[in-house]
KESE-404870 format. One record per residue (C-alpha): residue number from 1; residue in three letters; x, y, z. Coordinates in nm, 3 decimals, always signed. Each point is the difference from the previous one (the first is absolute). Example, Ala and Ser with C-alpha at 12.3 -4.5 7.8 and 13.67 -1.06 7.14 Angstrom:
! residues 2
  resi  resn        X        Y        Z
     1   ala   +1.230   -0.450   +0.780
     2   ser   +0.137   +0.344   -0.066
***
This chain:
! residues 309
  resi  resn        X        Y        Z
     1   met   -1.603   +0.207   +0.574
     2   gln   -0.017   +0.273   +0.317
     3   pro   +0.263   +0.281   -0.059
     4   phe   +0.207   +0.098   +0.315
     5   gln   +0.251   +0.263   +0.028
     6   phe   +0.284   -0.035   +0.291
     7   thr   +0.244   +0.272   +0.123
     8   leu   +0.357   -0.128   +0.037
     9   thr   +0.279   +0.037   +0.256
    10   asn   +0.171   +0.236   -0.230
    11   asn   -0.337   +0.191   -0.032
    12   gly   -0.080   -0.091   -0.329
    13   thr   -0.306   -0.219   -0.106
    14   val   -0.064   -0.291   -0.183
    15   ala   -0.330   -0.038   -0.171
    16   gly   -0.193   -0.288   -0.172
    17   val   -0.279   -0.263   +0.037
    18   his   -0.030   -0.338   +0.191
    19   ser   -0.167   -0.300   +0.012
    20   ile   +0.010   -0.161   +0.333
    21   pro   -0.234   -0.335   +0.060
    22   pro   -0.080   -0.108   +0.360
    23   leu   +0.259   -0.208   +0.142
    24   ser   -0.335   -0.289   +0.010
    25   ala   +0.021   -0.007   -0.398
    26   ser   +0.369   -0.121   -0.022
    27   arg   +0.058   -0.290   -0.179
    28   ala   +0.361   -0.035   +0.159
    29   lys   +0.148   +0.003   +0.324
    30   his   +0.259   +0.228   -0.100
    31   arg   -0.080   +0.278   -0.198
    32   pro   +0.175   +0.253   -0.196
    33   leu   -0.053   +0.408   -0.011
    34   ile   +0.004   +0.061   -0.368
    35   val   +0.122   +0.314   -0.099
    36   ala   -0.016   +0.124   -0.366
    37   leu   +0.232   +0.215   -0.187
    38   his   -0.118   +0.173   -0.322
    39   gly   +0.154   +0.048   -0.337
    40   gly   +0.078   +0.358   -0.124
    41   cys   -0.258   +0.172   -0.156
    42   tyr   -0.256   -0.136   +0.219
    43   asp   -0.093   +0.039   +0.396
    44   his   -0.161   -0.250   +0.258
    45   gln   -0.327   -0.011   -0.206
    46   tyr   +0.186   -0.243   -0.211
    47   phe   -0.033   -0.298   +0.224
    48   asp   -0.384   +0.110   +0.029
    49   ala   -0.111   +0.093   -0.333
    50   thr   -0.332   -0.150   -0.037
    51   pro   -0.185   -0.258   +0.251
    52   his   +0.075   -0.258   -0.244
    53   tyr   +0.367   +0.106   -0.047
    54   ser   +0.098   +0.052   +0.362
    55   ala   +0.224   -0.209   +0.254
    56   ser   -0.269   +0.054   +0.245
    57   ser   -0.182   -0.279   -0.146
    58   thr   +0.317   -0.273   +0.056
    59   ser   +0.049   +0.174   +0.353
    60   glu   -0.380   -0.041   +0.099
    61   ala   -0.004   -0.327   -0.134
    62   leu   +0.319   -0.118   +0.173
    63   gly   -0.028   +0.233   +0.309
    64   val   +0.346   +0.140   -0.064
    65   pro   +0.067   +0.379   +0.084
    66   phe   +0.058   +0.230   -0.301
    67   val   +0.134   +0.325   -0.022
    68   ser   +0.058   +0.220   -0.314
    69   ile   +0.195   +0.324   +0.058
    70   asp   +0.089   +0.261   -0.182
    71   arg   +0.381   -0.001   -0.056
    72   pro   +0.181   +0.342   +0.125
    73   ser   -0.008   +0.295   -0.234
    74   tyr   -0.357   -0.131   -0.123
    75   gly   -0.332   +0.086   +0.091
    76   gly   -0.068   +0.047   +0.398
    77   thr   +0.341   -0.151   +0.100
    78   ser   +0.247   +0.245   +0.051
    79   pro   +0.281   +0.128   -0.260
    80   ile   +0.335   -0.079   +0.015
    81   leu   +0.123   +0.221   -0.222
    82   pro   +0.288   +0.187   -0.022
    83   ile   +0.238   -0.322   -0.009
    84   pro   +0.283   +0.056   +0.251
    85   glu   +0.315   +0.035   -0.184
    86   gly   +0.185   -0.353   -0.003
    87   ser   -0.320   -0.210   -0.002
    88   asp   -0.315   -0.034   -0.252
    89   phe   -0.357   -0.054   -0.034
    90   tyr   +0.014   -0.358   +0.036
    91   glu   +0.213   -0.028   +0.300
    92   gln   -0.215   +0.299   +0.184
    93   thr   -0.334   -0.196   -0.097
    94   gly   +0.176   -0.333   +0.161
    95   arg   +0.118   +0.216   +0.315
    96   trp   -0.326   +0.174   +0.067
    97   leu   -0.178   -0.342   -0.047
    98   his   +0.230   -0.197   +0.252
    99   gln   +0.031   +0.282   +0.253
   100   phe   -0.324   +0.154   +0.011
   101   ile   -0.287   -0.140   -0.201
   102   leu   +0.021   -0.371   +0.062
   103   pro   +0.046   +0.026   +0.369
   104   lys   -0.299   +0.213   +0.008
   105   leu   -0.214   -0.217   -0.191
   106   trp   +0.122   -0.295   +0.213
   107   ser   -0.071   +0.154   +0.318
   108   glu   -0.355   +0.120   -0.126
   109   ile   -0.160   -0.306   -0.187
   110   gly   +0.291   -0.267   +0.024
   111   val   +0.038   -0.021   +0.359
   112   pro   -0.384   +0.022   +0.095
   113   asn   -0.113   -0.249   -0.255
   114   gln   +0.246   -0.243   +0.149
   115   cys   +0.203   -0.045   -0.340
   116   ser   +0.330   -0.175   +0.008
   117   cys   +0.168   +0.186   -0.253
   118   leu   +0.013   +0.267   -0.270
   119   val   +0.032   -0.106   -0.365
   120   leu   +0.035   +0.259   -0.267
   121   leu   -0.174   +0.010   -0.351
   122   cys   +0.171   +0.206   -0.217
   123   his   -0.109   +0.092   -0.381
   124   ser   +0.203   +0.142   -0.251
   125   leu   +0.197   +0.317   +0.103
   126   gly   -0.127   -0.079   +0.364
   127   val   +0.261   -0.309   -0.036
   128   met   +0.301   +0.249   +0.061
   129   gly   -0.107   +0.124   +0.360
   130   gly   -0.109   -0.349   +0.108
   131   ile   +0.339   -0.148   -0.083
   132   val   +0.204   +0.267   +0.119
   133   thr   -0.267   -0.061   +0.337
   134   ala   +0.092   -0.347   +0.035
   135   ala   +0.376   +0.056   -0.059
   136   leu   +0.000   +0.291   +0.279
   137   his   -0.223   -0.250   +0.259
   138   ala   +0.264   -0.287   -0.098
   139   gln   +0.288   +0.237   +0.149
   140   asp   -0.203   +0.132   +0.270
   141   asp   +0.084   -0.143   +0.346
   142   gly   -0.339   +0.098   +0.150
   143   pro   -0.256   +0.061   -0.258
   144   leu   -0.342   +0.143   +0.140
   145   tyr   -0.179   -0.252   -0.236
   146   pro   +0.010   -0.375   -0.110
   147   leu   +0.038   -0.045   -0.366
   148   gly   -0.074   -0.306   -0.109
   149   gly   +0.022   -0.011   -0.386
   150   ile   -0.021   +0.253   -0.273
   151   ile   -0.219   -0.103   -0.339
   152   ala   +0.145   +0.199   -0.314
   153   asn   -0.164   +0.048   -0.328
   154   gly   +0.028   +0.256   -0.302
   155   met   +0.357   +0.087   +0.052
   156   gly   +0.275   -0.181   -0.233
   157   asn   +0.373   +0.031   -0.051
   158   thr   +0.049   +0.152   -0.340
   159   gln   -0.238   +0.241   -0.200
   160   ser   -0.174   -0.108   -0.303
   161   ser   +0.077   +0.187   -0.342
   162   phe   -0.332   +0.151   +0.037
   163   met   +0.145   +0.207   +0.328
   164   thr   +0.359   +0.054   -0.181
   165   ser   -0.144   +0.118   -0.333
   166   thr   -0.376   +0.122   +0.037
   167   pro   -0.038   +0.065   +0.380
   168   pro   -0.333   +0.146   +0.106
   169   ser   -0.034   +0.409   +0.045
   170   phe   -0.157   +0.110   +0.301
   171   ile   -0.187   +0.323   +0.072
   172   pro   +0.190   +0.258   +0.234
   173   ile   -0.136   +0.090   +0.332
   174   asp   +0.264   +0.236   +0.153
   175   asp   +0.379   -0.069   -0.023
   176   asp   -0.016   -0.316   +0.250
   177   his   -0.384   -0.133   -0.091
   178   thr   -0.100   -0.137   -0.324
   179   arg   -0.325   -0.200   -0.129
   180   phe   -0.022   -0.300   -0.259
   181   pro   -0.217   +0.129   -0.302
   182   val   -0.356   -0.160   +0.055
   183   asp   -0.095   -0.083   -0.320
   184   lys   +0.347   -0.221   -0.078
   185   lys   +0.047   -0.160   +0.384
   186   asp   -0.244   -0.285   -0.070
   187   gly   +0.121   -0.109   -0.365
   188   ile   +0.337   -0.014   +0.154
   189   met   -0.066   -0.192   +0.332
   190   phe   -0.273   -0.231   -0.162
   191   lys   +0.004   -0.216   -0.319
   192   pro   -0.366   -0.039   -0.169
   193   gly   -0.214   -0.236   +0.194
   194   thr   +0.194   -0.013   +0.333
   195   val   -0.184   +0.240   +0.197
   196   ala   -0.371   +0.059   +0.071
   197   pro   -0.190   +0.305   -0.151
   198   glu   -0.079   +0.094   +0.393
   199   val   +0.366   +0.032   +0.066
   200   leu   +0.027   +0.184   -0.286
   201   glu   -0.244   +0.235   +0.124
   202   gln   +0.189   +0.093   +0.274
   203   thr   +0.297   +0.115   -0.179
   204   glu   +0.016   +0.340   +0.059
   205   arg   -0.076   -0.033   +0.393
   206   leu   +0.275   -0.259   +0.019
   207   asn   +0.259   +0.214   -0.136
   208   ala   +0.198   +0.217   +0.241
   209   val   +0.242   +0.254   -0.017
   210   ser   +0.356   -0.153   +0.073
   211   pro   +0.326   +0.150   +0.066
   212   leu   +0.231   +0.037   -0.269
   213   pro   +0.311   -0.135   +0.127
   214   glu   -0.139   -0.358   +0.071
   215   leu   -0.100   +0.006   -0.399
   216   thr   +0.319   +0.112   -0.144
   217   gln   +0.268   -0.092   +0.227
   218   phe   -0.068   -0.384   +0.011
   219   pro   +0.213   -0.094   -0.308
   220   thr   +0.325   +0.140   +0.122
   221   leu   -0.020   -0.026   +0.394
   222   trp   -0.231   -0.273   +0.029
   223   leu   +0.030   -0.272   -0.252
   224   pro   +0.412   -0.008   -0.033
   225   asn   +0.032   -0.034   +0.422
   226   trp   -0.301   -0.168   +0.143
   227   lys   +0.135   -0.346   -0.024
   228   glu   +0.322   +0.069   +0.201
   229   lys   -0.126   +0.286   +0.197
   230   trp   -0.345   -0.091   +0.135
   231   ala   -0.095   -0.375   -0.126
   232   ala   +0.302   -0.151   +0.134
   233   his   -0.097   +0.105   +0.371
   234   val   -0.338   -0.113   +0.019
   235   asn   -0.035   -0.320   +0.225
   236   thr   -0.366   -0.054   +0.000
   237   ser   -0.214   -0.227   -0.247
   238   val   -0.049   +0.161   -0.380
   239   met   -0.270   -0.075   -0.214
   240   phe   +0.121   +0.163   -0.340
   241   cys   -0.202   +0.019   -0.330
   242   leu   -0.027   +0.155   -0.313
   243   val   -0.289   -0.004   -0.239
   244   glu   +0.068   -0.102   -0.351
   245   asp   -0.211   +0.332   -0.175
   246   asp   +0.252   +0.246   +0.195
   247   pro   +0.072   +0.293   -0.236
   248   phe   +0.255   +0.128   +0.236
   249   phe   +0.250   -0.298   +0.058
   250   val   +0.159   -0.267   -0.233
   251   val   -0.181   -0.324   +0.173
   252   asn   +0.103   -0.350   -0.081
   253   glu   +0.160   -0.281   +0.256
   254   glu   +0.346   +0.124   -0.021
   255   glu   -0.113   +0.350   +0.147
   256   val   -0.250   -0.142   +0.257
   257   gly   +0.285   -0.204   +0.116
   258   ile   +0.271   +0.264   -0.006
   259   cys   -0.273   +0.184   +0.221
   260   ala   -0.033   -0.273   +0.276
   261   gln   +0.334   -0.106   +0.021
   262   ala   +0.067   +0.395   +0.109
   263   phe   -0.111   -0.115   +0.305
   264   lys   +0.279   -0.157   +0.104
   265   ser   -0.076   -0.001   +0.431
   266   ser   -0.391   -0.098   -0.031
   267   pro   -0.084   -0.352   +0.140
   268   arg   -0.257   -0.051   -0.264
   269   val   -0.069   +0.161   -0.341
   270   asp   -0.277   -0.102   -0.196
   271   ser   +0.005   +0.150   -0.385
   272   ser   -0.198   -0.041   -0.315
   273   ile   -0.142   +0.157   -0.305
   274   val   -0.397   +0.041   -0.023
   275   arg   -0.088   -0.041   -0.376
   276   asp   -0.210   +0.227   -0.168
   277   ala   -0.018   +0.263   +0.269
   278   pro   +0.001   +0.314   -0.022
   279   his   +0.234   +0.268   +0.194
   280   cys   -0.281   +0.130   +0.289
   281   met   -0.104   -0.413   +0.063
   282   glu   -0.184   +0.111   +0.279
   283   leu   -0.241   +0.221   -0.187
   284   ser   -0.027   -0.287   -0.291
   285   his   -0.174   -0.364   -0.038
   286   trp   +0.281   -0.139   +0.201
   287   ser   -0.047   +0.237   +0.272
   288   gln   -0.220   -0.257   +0.237
   289   gly   +0.237   -0.274   -0.058
   290   trp   +0.308   +0.216   +0.062
   291   tyr   -0.175   +0.106   +0.312
   292   ala   -0.044   -0.375   +0.106
   293   arg   +0.362   -0.081   -0.085
   294   cys   +0.132   +0.297   +0.210
   295   phe   -0.182   -0.029   +0.310
   296   gly   +0.034   -0.373   -0.026
   297   phe   +0.391   +0.071   -0.005
   298   ala   -0.058   +0.276   +0.286
   299   met   -0.155   -0.274   +0.198
   300   glu   +0.265   -0.246   -0.004
   301   cys   +0.279   +0.283   +0.058
   302   ser   -0.234   +0.048   +0.308
   303   ala   +0.022   -0.371   +0.121
   304   ser   +0.335   -0.032   -0.064
   305   phe   +0.080   +0.320   +0.198
   306   ala   -0.192   -0.086   +0.297
   307   ser   +0.139   -0.369   +0.007
   308   ser   +0.384   +0.149   -0.005
   309   asn   -0.046   +0.241   +0.262
***
């Protein structure tokens, strides 16, 4: 993918990479712009780890533009710390995405490439900002970008016993930032046999400095409130997925049902559990199959959005 950095209307910046196939390569009349939001302890490289484990392959095959950004307070995108009193990291992430980042990506990439709508692809802690963004979009009388759908995986509703009894420790960088120990990260993110050696060789490169409030506050500020405060307001199509081998969350049919039912205002909610898959599915042997499903869902959202507007 190709790197980019844009200046936002609030004088902040958003950085990442993109794959933009020519319009002539599109397999669909109405194509979406897919914007990917990485999880904690990763950055935009998560969706472009190696040539064989990258969303660019599906992007090029289907002719669908794909953007992977550094979320706010990660990599080359502006920090949002300190958080204003009365708010939290997740709300501020969503507000930056909704007010500044997504309008810029839409005007710079979506419009010139004749996309019908924007679809968010969110992994793990990136799901939180994605849901907040979709809720804010639904409550905005004049949004600056058309949101056609949201895809979420790697974020559940109930923490696992691993997280409540022996949560992973982090290496402090400063008062506001931390890093996942490289020697322990892959053992938690993947079970043996689910990931290729070429991906494991990239562990240090893929390991990003993370904002501490995002990692420490989600059990108290996000999990008890997300369904009523944010998900209930989302009025676009949703694909919500849990992976069976997730060390961070309880995963079963009841749990995925609770998550799916939270999107009370959505016209369509697809939910599933991917059997045997690890937490970082996009880096695993399930990668290209998962991307195929995500791009297919996004293309369906784009067709529905175009036909209803």
